[in-house]
N, C-alpha and C positions, 0 to 999 in steps of 0.2 A: 359779324366774325363766330365762328366757332371754337371754342376753348376747349383743349382736349386735358384732361385730369392727369396731370403730372404729379401734384403732389399729394394728394389725398389724405388719407389719415395717417397721420404719425406710425413708423414703421414699429409693428409689434414683435420686436425681439429682445430677448434679456442680457445678451451679450452687448457690453459697452466697452469703450477706451478704457476705464477705469477697472473692470473685473478683467479684461483681457491683460493687464499687466498686473494684476493682481492687488489693486489698489480698490478705493470706494467706487461705487457705482455711479455711471455719468449717466446725461440723458443720450437719446439715441443720435445718430448722426445723419445716416442716407435714408431719403424719404422716398426716393425713385431714381429708377433709369430712365432718363429722359430722352435720349436719341443716339444712336450708335453712328460713326464717322469713317471715312475713308479718304485717303488719298489718290486723287486722280490725276491722269497726263493731260485730258483735254476736256474740260468741264463742259463744252457743250456737248460733244460726242456723249459724254456719260449722262448727263442730263435726257440728251434725246432717247439712251438706250434704257433708262430704268421709266421714263414717262411713256413711251411709245411700246415697248414689249412688256414692261410689267406693270402699268396701270398707275404709277405713283405719279403724283401732283406736285406743282412746284409751289413752294409757299415763297420763297423769298429768295435773291442773290443779292452779293454786296462785294465790295473790294476791299480788304484790310492791311493795315500795316502798321509800324511802330511798335514802341518798348513794350505794351502789354501784352502785343500778340506773342512778340518775342519771348516774353518770360513763361507765358501759359504754354507754348508748343517747344520751347527749347531751342528754337531755330533762330539764329542772328539774321539780322538783315534779311528778313521775308517780306514779299507782297503777295497776297494771295486770295483767288477768287472762290468764295464761298456760296453755295447752293442749299438751300433746306427743301427737302421732299418729305412727303407723308403718303402712306399708304394705310387706310383704314386711322386708327388711333396711334399710329406709331410713325416717329421719324427719322429719318438718316440725314448725314450732314456730308456733302462732298466738297471735298477741297482740291483746288488746282493751286500748286507754288509757282507763281510765275518766276520768283526768285527765292532762293536759291533752288534749282532743279535737284531732286533726288534721284535715286535709284530705283529702275525698272524689277518687276518681280522675277525672279529667276524663271527660267522656260523649263528647267526641271523640279520647279516647286512640288512639292507631296503633299498629300491630306495629314499624313503624320508627322510633319515637319512641326517645331515647336513654334513658329512664327503663323501658323495655319489660323486663322478666325474665318468665318462666314456668317449670313443672318439666315435665318428659314423664314421663310414667305411661304404663308398659308392658300391653299388650293383648294376648291371645294371639288375639283374634280381635275386627276394626275392627268388623265388621257388626254383631255382638253389642253391641259397647260403645258405638257410636251410638246403637243402638236404646236402649240404657237412658238415655242424655242425653237423648234425646227424650222419654222417657218421665216424666224428670224437668223438661221443659222449660227446659233449659239455653239460655244466649244462646248464638248463634253468633259466634265469631271469624273461622272460616274460614268460606265458602260451603258447605262440607261436605266429607267425607273427601276426600282426594288422595292418589295414588299415583304416586311419583315416576318418571320416566321410566327407562326401561334405558340409554340414553345416557350418564347418569351413573353412573360405575362405583361412585362411592363412597355414592351414595344411592338407585339405582335399585332400584324394588321396596318400600321403604318406605312403610307407608301412614302418613298421620297429619291430625289435626285437632285444631285451636284451639278452645277454647271458655271460658267464664267462669264466676267461681263468683260467688256472690249479690252480692259488693263490687264486683265488675269485674276482678279480678286474672284475666290470661290463663293459662291450662292447656293442655297438650296431651297427647293420647291418641296413643300411638304403638307400632305393630307393625313389628318387623324379618321380611323374608324369611329363610328360611332360608340360612345361610353370613352373615349381617350381625347384628351387636350382641353383645353380651356372652353368651358361653356359658352363664352363668347363668339365662338366660331361658327357652329352651326346659327347662332342668332343673327350674326353679320350675313351668312349667307342665304337667310330669308328675308331680311331686309334690305338685300342689294343684288336682287336676281341678275343673273347676266353677268355679274361680276366673275373674273377669272382668279384674281388675286386680292385676297381678304386685308392681309396687314403682315406684321412679324411677327412670330412666338416667340425667338431668342436669336441671341447671337451666339455660335459656339468657339469656343477656344480649346488648343491643344495644350495639354499640361503635362509637365515631367512626374509631377507626383502629386494625387490628389490632396494627400493630407495638408502639404506645404501650401497647395491654392486654397482650402479650406481657411486656413489661417490667416489668410489675407482676406478673402472676399465674405466667409461667414463670421469669424473672431474679429477682425478689423472693421470691415466695411459694412457689417450688421447683415447680409443677406442672408434668407433661410434655406435651407435644403427642400424641396418639395418634390424629390424624386431622383431615384437611383435605378441603376441599368446596368446589364455585363453583356455586350452583344459580339456575336462571333458568327461564323458561319458563311456560307457562298454568299449571301444577298449582302451582308455588312462589306464583305470583302469587294462585292463589286458597285457597292455604293459609293467606299472610299477610294476604291481603286488601289486597294493596299493587300496584297497578297496576305494572307494568313491574318488578316488584322483581329485583333481582340480588343475591343475596345470596355476601359470602364468609363459610364456616362454618370456624371451629378448635375441634377438642376437646381439651379438658386434662383430666388426672386426676391424683389423688394415688393413694396405695398404697391406698385404701381410700374407701369413701362413693361418692354420686354424682359425675358430671363437672361440669366447668363447661363451657357453649359460648358462642362468642364469634359473634356476627352481626355483620358489618360490610355494611352497605348500600352496593353498591357504585351502586346507582341504586334508586328515584331520591332525590336529596340533599336529601329533604324533611321528613325527621324532626326532631322539636326537641329542645332540649338538656332537660336534666331542671332543675327548679328550683333554684337556686344555694340556696335554704333550706330544701331538701328535710329532713325530719326524720324520726324513727322513728316517729312517731305518726301521721304522716300514711299515708293507705291506700295509695298507690301504693309505699310502703316495700317489700323485702325485704331480707333480709340470708342470707349463706353464713356459717355457723359451721365454723370451721377449727380442729382440734385442733394445738396446736404441741408439741413434745418440752421446748423451753424459751421462754424469754421472750425475744423480740428486740428491740432495743436501742429505746428512744423518742427520736428527735431530732427537732428541727425545723430544717431547713436553709434556711438564707437562698434558696436556689435549689431551687424545686420540680421542676428537670431534672436535679437531680443524680441518678448512676445509684443502685441499689439503694433503700433504704428513704427517700430524697430524693423519689422521686416520690408518695409516700404523703400525703394529704390526712387529718389525724387528724381524727376525731368527738369521740373519749374526751380530755379534758385529761391522760391517764395511764393507768397500770392501774388497773384496778378490782378489787378482793379479795374475796372470798366465801370467808370461813373455814367458813360451814356450808352452802353448796350443795352438795349430792351430785354434781352434774353438771360442774360445772368450779370449781376455786380462783381462778382469777384470769384477765379478760380485756379485750381494748382494741377498740374498733371505728374502723376507715377506711373510706375511700371510694376507689374506684379512678377512673382518669382521667376516666371519665364519670359519677361519682357514685352507683353501685352500692357496698353497704356491705357488709364481710367483717368478721365477728369474729373475732379471734384469741384463741382462749382453751387455758388449761393444763388437762388434764385432773384432775377430780375422780376420787373411787373410784366414783360411779356412772353414770359418762357411758357411753350406750349400753345399759343395762340397760333392758329389756322387761318387761313385764307378761305372764303366759304368754299 
């Protein structure tokens, strides 16, 4: 068995729950981003797509029901099939709700809607990757692959393309030029000659206000900012397929796992808010699972504007306990200021294990 490094070193950040609320310093909470999940309509179809088209490998498949899963997801009376897949060192989780079924992704969903989320899959060769996607008749979200202009020092030379999976989830294939991106990608390309897809660099979410999202992801969860950019121009418009797009991008990371990228559309201001009743069985649902070193407190303050955990909107009514689950021992789901879901979990003995 190969074991992925998910916990790694203790997160090197100074902001803690105590300092975020003006009190004494406390120990760090988030250690890593373990995986990224999405809800699918037909698990077999989705597994086939991710393995045959995008070179993911299946780690496990199981069926779940019961009160602990209802508490974690906020979905009563559930029965779900869950498949865990890996690409390189990163993992995703695909969940089909056998009961109760949720709603499909709206046909007119756009890249600047606040419910938007994607994963960015790294390729060493955009031309070959795009040809593979065309061979499998994927639906375009971008008009075609785009190379971001050199005048943008942080993003110049990056090649990117948005497309859709069978349910309409947005996915991105991304190629970094020399000198940009994580140093692990060129190393993986050398170690895996012939591989068209290497791993997941980040998940990107559309946010209404970067400052509000930073209070959640940086000041409350403890992710650190590792990069910023403001992208606009015809290449960005055609990548997002949003006319007049001007996007403020803020990249955050934990010590291990894929990053979280905040996309604030400065223009156009037409993106729609996520439905207030969005639930984990709706097909537009994504979640980012973060491994914690200890349980943060569960409080329900009168003011949602309070610092620290006061900004959290809870999905779970409290911690769900999983005494026989090898992946995590307990967990809780919460929503960021725009409705994107984060699962905070305490690691079990098998989290991060992958099949050969």
